[in-house]
N, C-alpha and C positions, 0 to 999 in steps of 0.2 A: 868355926866356919860350916862345918858339915851339919851341925844341929840347926843351922839357920837355913838350910836348903829346903825347897819344896819338893813335892814328888817328882816334877819333871826333871829338876837337877839331880836328884838322887838316882833316878833312872838313868840319866846320861852318864853319870860318874860309874855307876856299876857296869853299864854296857861297855863304857870305855875300858874298864878294867877286866872285862871278860867274865863277869860275875852275873848271876841270875837277877833280872831286873823286875820280876813279877812279885806282886804282893801289895799289901796296903803299907801306908806311910811308916807306921812304927815297924814293920817288917824290913822296909827298905832301909830305913835308919839304922837298925840293928846290923844288917848286913854291911853298911858303910862303915860303922865303927868296927866291926870285926875286920874289914879291910885295913883300916889303920892299925888295929892291934897286931895283926900279923905281919905289919911291915909293908910299906908300899914304895914303888919305883919313883924315881925323880918325874918321870912323865905323869904318874898318878897325882903326884903332888902339885904340879903345875896345873893339871886339870881342875883340882879342888880350888886352887888360887884363881884361875880364870872364870869358873862359875861363879865364885864368890865375887869377883870383879864386876861380872856382867849384872849381878843383881844390885850390888852397892858400887856403881861406877865412880861416885864421888868421894868415896871414902879414901882418905889418905893415911897410910901406915906411919904411925909415930914410932919412936924408939921403944916406947914401952909395949906397943904391939908386937914389934919385931922380936923383943925380948921373949915373948911368949911363945914364939914358932919354933924354939928349939926344944926338942924332946931327947932325953938320953937314951942311949940304946937300952932296950929291954923294958923301958919305963911303959905302962899302960896307961893310956889317956883316960880320965874319968869324964863322965857327962858334963860335970862342971867346968873342967878345964876346956872342954871341947866348946861349950857354950861361950867361953870367954875368947875363943879364936885360936886355940892350940891345935896345931897340926904336925905332921912329920917335919923333921929338920929339911930346910930348903937349901939347895946347893948354890948359894950365892952370899956374898959378903954383906952382913947387916949393916955395918957401918956406912957403906957406900950406897945402900939402898934406903938408908933410914928416911931421907927427905924426898924420896922420889914417889910420886903419886902412883897408886896401884894401876890406874888406867894406862900408864906409860911403860909399865914392865914388860919386857919382850917376852913372847911364848917360847916354850921349849918344844922341840919337835917330839912327837909321840914315838917311843921306841918299842913299847910293849905290845902285845896282841890286842886286837880290837873286836868287838862283836860286829858281825857283818852288817847288821841292819842299824847299827849305831856308830858308823865311821864319822868322827867328828874333827873338823879342821881346827887348828890352833891359831887364831888371829887376834889382833889387838881389838879391844872392845870399841875403839873409835870407828870401827866399821861394823855396825850392828847387823846381826843376823835378822832377815826379814822372811820369816817362813810363810807370810801371806803372799809374797811374790811367787807367782806360778809362771813357769816357762811354757810356751806352747808346745804340744806334743808334735814331734816330727815323724811323720809316715815311715820313713826309711831306717828308723832307729826305735829299738825297744829298750827301755830303761831298766837295768838291773839294780843299780845301787845309786844312792846320792853321797857322793864323796865330800863334797862341800855344799852346804845349804846356800840358797841365795843370799849373798852377802853385800851390803851397800858399799860402793866406792864412793864414799863421803869426802867432801873437801874438808881438810884438816887445817888449812891456813889460807892466807891471801895470795900464795903463790899460783902461777899459772900451771904449772906442771906438778902433778901429784904422784905419789908412789905408795904401793900398798903391797903387803907381803902376806902370803898364805901358805899353809902347810896341810898336806893330807898323806895318809899312808894307806897301803893296801893290805888286806887280810890274805893269808894263805890261799884261802879258796879263791879270791878274786885274782890273784896272780895266776892260779892254775887255770881259771876260765880264760884268761888272755893268752896264755901260752898255748893252750890247747886249740885255740881258734886260727892259729897261724896257717896261711896258704890254703885255706878251705876254698876261697874264691879265686880260681886262677886268672891272671890277667887283671886283677883288680888293683887299684892305685895303693891300697894299704895292705900291709903284711898280715894284719889281725883283723878279723870281722868283730871280735869283742874289743872295744876301745875305751880309752879314757878321754872323756869329751869335755872340752871347756866352752862355756857359753856366756855371752854377754847380753844384757838387756836394759831398758829403762827401769828405774826403780819405781814402778807403778803397780798398785794393787787391785785396780778396778776390774781388771780382766786378765787372762793368760797372755803373756808377753811374747812377742816374736824376738828373734836374735836382732841385737842392735848394738854396734860398736861405739864406744867413746871415741872422741876426736884424738888424733895424734896418739894412737895406741901403740904401745910396745909391750911385749910379754916376753919374759925369761922364765924357762922351765929348768929347774935344776942348773941354772947358771948359762944355759944355752938359749940363744934367741929363737923364739917361736915364730915359724913362717905364718903369716896371716893371709886371708884372701885379698887379692889386688883390688885396687880402686876401680870403681866403675866410672865410665866416661860421664862428665856432668850433663845434666839434661838441658842447662841453658847457661849462657854466658856469666861468668861471675859467681857460679854456684860452686859451693865447696864440694869437693869430690868426696863420695861415700863408698864404704866397703859393702859387698853384697851381704845380705842377712842370711848367715849360716854358722853353724857350730864349727869349732877348731878341734881336730884330732891331735892331741898331744901324746898319743901313745908311743911314737918313736923316741921321744924326749924323756918319757917316764921311767923311773927305776922300777923294773918289775920284780920287786923283792918285798918280802913282808916285814923285813927288819930295818930297812932304810927308809925314812920318810922322803917325800918329794915336796919341793919348794917352788912356789910361784911368785914372780915379782912382777907387778903390773905398773906401768908408767902410762898416763893419759893427762889430757888438757882439761881443767876444771871449767865447768860452765855455770854461771849464775842461775840458781833456780832449777837446775837440773842434775839429778844424780843417777847413777848407774848401779847395776848389780851384776855380780860375778857368782858363778856356780859351776860346779864339777860333777859329772855323772860318770858311771861306768855303764856302756850302753852296747847292743849287738846291732850291727848294721845288716839291713836287710836289702834285697834286690828286687828289681821290677817284676821279676818272675814270681817271687814270694808274695809280693803285694796283689799281683793278678790272681794268685791261687786263693788269697784271703777275699778278694772282691767276689770271686765265683762262689766261695763258701757262704756269702752272705745270702746267695739265692738271686733268682732272676724276678724283677718286677713283673707283677700281674698284667697281661695285655690289656686288660680293661682300664687300667689307669691311663694309658696312651690314648685309647679310644675315647675316653671321656674328655681328654685334652683336645682332641680333634674335633669332637662335637661342639665343645666350647669355643674353639676358634672359628668354626664355620656357622655358629648360630647367627641368625641375621639380626643385624644392629637396627632397631627402629629410627635411629637418629641419622643413619648413614644412607646415602642415595646409592651406593654401590655395595651390592651384595656378593660376598664370597662364597662360591659353591663348591670349590675343591682346592686342595693344597697339594703342591708338588715337592716331593723330599727326595734328596738323593741317597743312593745307598753306597756312595763312595765317602772315603774318611777325609775331612777337610785337611788333615795333618799329612798324610802319606800319599793322597790321591790315588788310593787303592781301595777295593772292595772291602767294606766292613767285615770283621770277622767277630770281634766281641763289642756290639754296639752299646755305647753307655753315654751318659750325661749326668749332670748334677741335679739333685732334687730341686735345687733353687733356680734352675734354668726354665724358662717359659717356651723355649722352641722345641720342636720336634726332631730337628736334625740331631743325629747322633755322631759321635766320634769313636775311633777304636780305642778300646782300653788299653791294649797292650802298647800301641805307639804313644799314647798319652803318658803312661807310666815310664816308658824308656826315656822320653823327653825330660820328665821331671827328675829322672834319676840323675841325669846329667847337670841340668839346670833347673832347680826347683823354682817353678812360678806359680803352679797351680791355677792357671787361667784358662777359662773354656776357650777353645780355638773357634767357637762359632759366634759367641756373644761378648767375648773378652771379660765376662764377669768372673769373680773368684770361684773356682770350682775345686775345692779341697778334697782329698782322698776320701775322708769320711762321709762326704756328701755324694759320692758316686754311686750309680745304681746302673745295673744292666737291664736294657729295655727288652721285655719279653715279647712285644709286638713286633719289633724289628727282627727278633731272633726268628720268629715263625716266618716272616717275610723273606729273610735271607735264605732259609732253608727251602722254602718253596719256590722261591723265584731266582733261578741262577742265571738266566740269560739277559737281564736287563740291569742298568744301573741307576734308573730312576723309577719312581712310583708316584701315583696320584691317589690322595685320600679324599673320599666323598662325604658328604654331610652325616651319613648314618655310621661313619667309622670304617666302612669297607674300603678297599683300595684295589687298584688295577695297575699293571706294569705300564710304563711309557717307553714306546720305541722313539729313539732319537730320529728327527726329521733329516738329519743328514744321512743316516743310513738309507732312508727311503729314497732319498735323491739319488744316492749312489747306486741303488738297486735299479732304479728306473733308467739311469743314465749309463749303466755299465755295458749294454750291448753296443751303444753307439760309439763309447770311448775305447772298448777293448780292442777293436780293429785297428784304431790309429796307433794306441799305445803298443801294441804288439808287433806293429810293422818292423821289418829290418831296413837297413840302408838301402838295399836293392830295391825293395818295394817302394820306398819313398821316391827314389830316383825315377822308377818306371811311371809313378803318378806324375811326376814333374814333366817327364817327357811326354806323357799322354796329354798334359795341359799345353806343352809346347807345340804339340801336333795340332790341337785345336787352334791355338794362336797362329800357327802357321798357315792354316787355311785362310785366316783373316788377312794374313800378311800377303798371301799369294793374291788375293782379290785386289788388295790396295796395289800391289806392285805392277799387277797387270793393267790396271786401270791408269796408273800415273806414270810409271817409269818406261813402258813399252807400248808399242802401237802395232806390233806384229805377233804372230803365233809362234815364231821361231825361238823366242826366248823363254818359253815354258820349261824346257829341261833344266837350264841353269838355275831357275827358281826352285825346283825340286831338288838340286843338289844343296841348296842352302838349308834344308831342314835340319840335318844334323848340327849345323852351326848354331841355328836358333836354340836347338834343344841343349846344347852344351853351354850356351851363353846365359841361360836362366839361373843355373845355380850360383853363378857369380853375383 
């Protein structure tokens, strides 16, 4: 079996056994033969068998083939024997496995040490590995290692519900990485910033894939049910509910040990013509503060870029009857309704309006949508830029929230009309708004006195014909003054 291996399989085998995997094919083959000569563990035996099954998945082991799998203790295998398929003694009953196809034999968990860059999972070949499937990079996670390569969740039969088993093991270095990252972020949901991350996607190789969950998914890690993101409300009536596209942190359920392997059991509903892929990674979780520092480290975009965009927008269109001579832009963030601090936008956006980078990253840390709050188009982290022209404007103009751009790229601050009106009307309103209750009463009484004079004239003309009734009319003034507030 080993003699039939290609360079890639020999490298995987040596890396799995913790041996040096560099060199030409004949050197790698000699190292693999030396590995067999020195005695190999059951895990290495199964790895040889697994690699052989992957290359020749349709080969069925016959009793004559199985009879050659036994090697007596201390006997050194020759190149001829190895060419005929002789390997170390396998720990299962030959008679029971004689008629079983090689592709259906279950994998044995890896118990030995593994090379950190060659951590391989043990899965049946009915779920082929697709290294061409690439997962889309997540801004809030840095990938340290690939624990399980993207592996197809293929339908194995006509049943509606499918099940697949996977195994992965951690190296001592990886275990140490996870354990030393505990409680670095106070108040965070996870105990570890270095995590074991499970991801699902469509089995598609045309471009990097976003996270996408199979329907009716259930995942068990080491026999315990793994919590998955809750279903989103359906966008329309009758639509099947979907889970949000995000990875799953399985660190709390993982065995943080270099000697005990981890098992994953996946159940899902098969769909005709659609396959899914599973992968597991060792990642480091980042914060919005870290991403903001990285964005600042990329540098600030030259102000001339924005000036050129302004001139392009204000260039007269010969086919248009309306000519735009200026542009008004707000210095307030559309997300937080506060003044911009770190003005940014995506390089794919065509508008001048910026949003605050810190607020944008904080919102996507809680709910990653990466959508521009101005134009509602995709604004991924890698496309964000800090606008140098807006940085100049914010530093030089501190007393206004809106500016106006001219055709030549220059700008001037805009004073809100409301403020001008308030300034003009302030003397007129300040007296009234500052009045006390007593002042208002006096003004009402003054008005009543003016009204009283009119009442006196009317009373004298209609109700009385003599001058003797004038004093009683004057006594009624307080009455008319008190009656007005009612």
